[in-house]
Steps between C-alpha positions, in 0.01 A plus 500: 500500500452143379754236614636446147551876461682514834722209400585670172575831670745340742641242260850599604429338838302210356612159618431374147756742360754509780440187705477722808244639743555846648358528854686802636268787407540662842860561396412649164246472220533499121370803317145438387470513121214750532732726699778463242265608223415820686867566572582476131238762422700766686851404385506798265462749787869491579561867575576631847161582660660807660595652162298804384484419128220299334659156538554567869143619544373185326713284729367692803144432387569125481668510840204673661256260332681213672485684832126561453441130429665404827321774693167369367569147626615634837217757513748771596638829368758490221735711713506211748647256244881502491683283248815324622749249362374199700297387797819502706567863414140585581536352850829684552342827389201457730714421806823691452326784320267560793726437800765754404612566858565154645627609842205508738264340247322170554372259232268204541519217248471121504759224509349339187548791260680481166873589522423829322317614813715323759830628362364854461399494865833355607686773312303762694562307820875522440455876451335545839133406457333239719299224334251253643471176301166340588487123462209338321289232661564133423244514217709765324261788568606804701277603789374852433489562875867411542590744224292778655635423849854550367429863409671761720478880522812523280373255235528658155385219277359147488571261211308172470482295180161416349590147384802303616709397203620170649191346658222707341324613816282811481572754773224703672592826330156660530482437875852630557424806287179567690689479828771739380233736371351510849838557664579780255202705617689580821844557347665813366726295270291227337640150452569410136360154422672314215418159355701293256220368277723352228342153519140619527358655178432178307287363783390786727367852459771761560304820550693701762196682640324172576818351647557815708866528402695819439745339261518176307758318289421327170741309275463438126695174513242336729191582290596380150651835412860592414786484745677817604187697586306561819249741644480674832160632592551779755209694642515877454569678825800285594840635391745262338864582435685344206745215545621542139613847395501657156267695275201498732261280300194338659394809695858552618493174694659252259750633249583327172362518147175303490483193273163518328510142374540334840270751670223419254572132566461558873170682447358240263607213726327658801182569301495145368558351845212706636271396214552121516571470874186315611498248215872429524494473881236228486687307230838516674353412841359179354837407354684580822263285705536217247877522534490494879251213508711297259821561696344423839326187375844356422684668790267526804772660715504812279358813668406840360690802633208744501153574625260298285247782467710818505723444198512585132417226248830468318750417776538156659785480751543151643721342764636153426666372820850367466587636156756758392292752307790645298602154382136416421463817292798388293358148466168640380681730259670198346158336466355803325329696780605850604408592859679655798586439863452859619505850357702507176658823625683288759574204273854621423587513870663164560350311791223752554168374634159660508485787749122488461465144627737574787296809590173304523649236728551235233878496517500122465357552149726789402740275308250232395229694319410561136305785344291423196345814351257459213414741222288581196658234283475218758282208388362181656762308305771713660364420845505126431852524356628695803344259748651199325837675479496566874435132568795405280723759667414375847549136400831582335 
């Protein structure tokens, strides 16, 4: 897509039109116009896909087309694609739907997971399960050996995110999966390996077989699709129990009448992300590096809260010693720049600081860091504007 076409497509976020720059795409993304067009094409298939009359059968066909589109990107079976209402629900279903008998069960996860995973694990912990929370290294990357060493005879599942939503670090999913695969050869009850890959599809391949995961979470709101829709890939052979009860839709695992419009949006968004991933990754990486270079040239004390090589292109999490990040976010907002100080899911918790930065031993930066996350509409002009705004905010 040419730059002028991109600017037109995302004119709602254009600084020319709104006087603002949106740099919080790790929190959520706007729906891509190409996705919206495809969603509108299926608006007429409103009937309940479970109905036996013609309109229901037509709606079922559209539903299964969307499932097939996702299965093609993931290179998996359609029966392994379960539609949910969000990425959060997908994580809950993977964890709580698999560990149905908490007492005596053990789970391994990391201390840098999204709250959807952490709170699901904590709920099982309060019901009698034991959970090991593995810390990441100082560079924000989890050691695969530390994860594997945490496994016990009673371990039922492991959940490690693919990309951290706050600092952008890429976790060694393939190596962890290969290690679990080896351990499973000598076990009667195999370990179920889940990964929250919500932040990954726009910049990394998400084929479960290559990643060696048994289940994987995807979220429409992170990939320029609609909100209120997620996907759980779950490998056949592992039994999941529902966490939402009703009419038994989605192979009896996730009840609720399917919404064809948002499901088609999810499928189109994932296909589009897969198709333009390499080109967009290169473009966004250049913009991110330009932003960091500009900020550090004016503020040499600024450090990056992530491994320089093992991170996705769109997230830049920086520590600015001596500042109050929440106040700085508000100052930047007043100057026309939207960014965040940690996960937006925690933003409403007054006084909360980044659990991720604390978990990687950067507690001194937990309340003095900003996350800039770039997206498809971000331009060089936006980068310059944001850098200048940060200088003004710090001087003010």
